[in-house]
N, C-alpha and C positions, 0 to 999 in steps of 0.2 A: 400162466405163461407171461402175462403182463407184469405180475409181481416179480418173477424171476428176472425179466429184462431190467426192471427198475433197480433191483438189487445189484445187478452186474454193472449198471451205468450210474449208480448213485453219485460217485465222486465227480462225474462230468456234469450231472444235473445241478449239483450244488454250486459248482464253480462257474457255470454258464452265465448267470446274471452278472457276476463280477467281470467276466471277460467281455460281455456285451457292453457293460458300462465303460470299460477302459477303451474299447474300440470306438464307441460313439462319442464319448466326451473327451478323449485324449488323442487317440491315434488318427481319427478322421480329421479333426481340425488341423493337426500338424501336417498331415499329407496334403490337405487342401491348400494350406498356406504355402507349402513348398511349391505346389503346382502354380499357384497364382504368382509367386515370386519370379517365375520364369517367363512371365508375360508382361507386356505393357498394356495396362487396362485402366480406363477412366470410369468404369462402371456404367458407361453409356450403352443404351440398347441399340443405338445406331452404329456404334463402332465396336466390332467384336474384338476380343483380346488378341493381341499380336505377339507371336512367339519371339522372344529376344534372348532366350538362353540365359547365360550367366551375366549378361551385361548389367542387370540391376545390381548384382553383387559387386562387380568390378567398379561400377560407377561409385557405389557407396564407399568402397575401400580406398578410393582416391579422392574422396570428397572431404575437404577441411571441416565442413559443418558436421559431418558424421563423427569425425575424431574429436571435434570440440564437444559434442554431446556425450561421447564416451568419457572424456575427461571430466566433464561436469557431473555426470552420473556417479562416477567413482569418488570424486571429491566430496560431493554431497553425502554419499553413503558412508565413506570412510571416516570423515570428520564427525558426522552425526553419531555413528556407532561407537566411536572412541569415547566421546563425552557421555553418551547415554550409558555406556557400560561402567565407566568410572563412577559417575554420579549414582547410577542404579545400585551398584554394589555397596557404596558408602551409605546411601539412604536405607538400603535393606538391612545392613548391620545395625544402624542406629534404631530403626523402628522395631527391630526384633527384640530389643531389650524392653523389659517391663517398665511402663511409666503410665501416669494418669492420662487418660484421653488417647490411649494407643489405638483403639478401634476407630475413634473419630478421625485421627490423623491418617490412618490407612484409607478410610473411606474418601476423605478429601483428596488424598494423593492420587486416587484412581479416577477422579472425575474427568481430567483432560483426555484420558484414554477412551472413555466410553462415549464422549461427545462425537458427533459426526464430523469427519474431516473438513467438509465444506463450511460448516458453521464455525469451526475453529479458524479456518482460513479467513473468513469474513471478519471475525473478531480481531485477528492480527492485522488485517488490512486496515482497520480503524486505528489500531495501536501504532502502526507504521505511517499513518497519514501525515504528510509533511507539515501541515499548518496546525491542526488541532489534535494530532495523535499523541497518545500518552508518552511514547518513547522520546519525542522531541520536547515535550513539556518537561520531562525529567532532565534532559540535557540543558534546557534553558535555565531551569532552577539551579543547576550546578555551574552556570556561566559558560557552557559549551555551545558551539554553533549547532543549529539543527542539521540533521542529515537527511539525504534522500534515500531512505532505507531500501525501498524497492525500485527506486528510479535510477539508481547508480549501478553502472556495470560492475564496479568493484565491490559494492556492498550487498547486492541482491542475493547472492548465494549464501554468504554468512548470515543474512537476515532470515533466509528460509531454513538454514540449519538450526538457528536459535529456536524458531517455531517448532521444528521437528523434535528437538531435545526436550522442549517444554511439554509437548504432547505425549511422547512415547517413552521417556525415561521410566514412567510408572510400570510399563510392561516388563522392563528388565528387573525393576524392584520386585514385582509380583513373582517372577520366576526364581529370583535369588532367595527371596524370603521362603519360598517352598523348599528350596535346596537347603537352607539353613536348618530347617526343622528336622531334616534327615541326618544331620551330622552326628556322629557318636560322641558321647560325653567323656569317655575314658581318656582320650588325649588331653582334654582340658583339665581333668582332675590331676593327671600326672604332671602337666605343666605347672599347675598351681602349687603342687608339692615341691617342685623344683624352683619355685619363686619367679616364674616367668611373668613379665608385665603384660597388660592387655594388648599393647602394640606387638609384642613378640608372639603372643597367641594368635593375633590376627594374621601376621605375615607368615608364620611358620606352621600354623595348623588350619585356620579357617580358609585362607586364600588357596593353599594347595588342594584342600579337600573340595573346594567349590569350583575348581577349574572345569570339570565336565559339565556342571550346571551352567556356568558362565558361557562356555562355548555353545551349549544348546541355545541359550538365550540370544547369543550373538548371531547364530545361524538363522534362527527364526526372524529376528529383527532385520538382519541384513537382506534376506529375501524380500521382506516387505519394503525396505528402504530402496532397493534397486528398482522396485515397481512403483515408487511414489509418483502419483499423477495428480490426484484431486487437489491437494493443497497448493501445489505449484501452479496448476492451471487456474485455480480460483483467485490466486493473488497476482500473478504476473503474466500468465499465458506464455511463458518462455522468454519474455522480454526482460529488460530492454536490449534490443539488438542481439537477440538469441543468448544473452548472458546467463539466463536461467533455464535454457532449453536442455532438458535431459533426453535420454533415448526414448522414454515413453512419450514425451511431448512431441518429439520429432516424428515418431510413428503416427501420432494423431494428426499432426500438421500435414504430413505427406498424404495421408489417406483422406482426411475430411476438409482440408483447406485447398490442397492442390489436386486432389482426386487422382493421385498416382498410387493406385492400389498395388501394382506390381512392385514398385519401389518400397512401399510401406511393408509389404509382405516379406521382401528380402531383408528389410531392416529388422522386422520381428524375428526372423530366423537367426540373424546374427546376434540379436539381443538374447534370444533363448540360449544360444550356444555359449555366450559370455556368462550368463547366469549359471548354466550347468557346470562350467569349468570352476567358477567360484565356489559353488556349493559342494561339488565333489572334493575340491581341495580342502575346504573347511571340515567336511566330514572325515576325511583321512587324517587331518590334524587332530580332530577330536578323539578319534580312535587311538592315535599314537599317544596323545597326552593322557587319555583315560587309562591306557595300559601302563603308563608310568606311575599312575597313582593308584 
């Protein structure tokens, strides 16, 4: 009898762990965050949460600091992903060719990616140090004035973008190198017979065939870029004067500096919505371009 019941419900028994995992690890945190976002709550045991409805959302949508954080988040992510993709593809094509020391070059290239973000941030904090930092020492040796890399409102985001490019371009390289190994050889043989130059092969064969791989790398990296927190917090903590405060840092500040957990939860839900729109758009673009190739 038990055996017969197991046979009838086997499909539900096997899917139950996955459903429980999604409910506990995904659905419950989202529902709980939505609930908190409708309250004003400082996490105090003496003051219970106060129902405020959608006022946390309306306050954020009319707050200049919120829109400034949105702009900085997308500026940091878009400029970083552009340079990381261009450099990543070029480096991947170069190191895919046979040369002496190829394996050693690949190993050294991956080192920034495997280091912990906070340790990388501390290293770059020393590089950007105004008086003894390597960046200003190089500028002085070239007869340029030293710069306040992380202390200037205008320079702080480009400085953080440079840090991110240095650390995460290897990830794009790794994915594109894997994509290059799967490309068919027939188009290259036909192009060689027709007398195509290496540049023509790259722009007319390699690059079009790599577009689905590049888009996959861009999606994976962009999701990570939009969530960047550790390196920015370890170097600037969102300063100076909020000039490097992205959405992630604003959530942290609202929750753990100002103890506005309702506002922080509303901010997280808006951030979640923005990320979902970006990802769905990119996946649709990938499917469309993938279909063209």
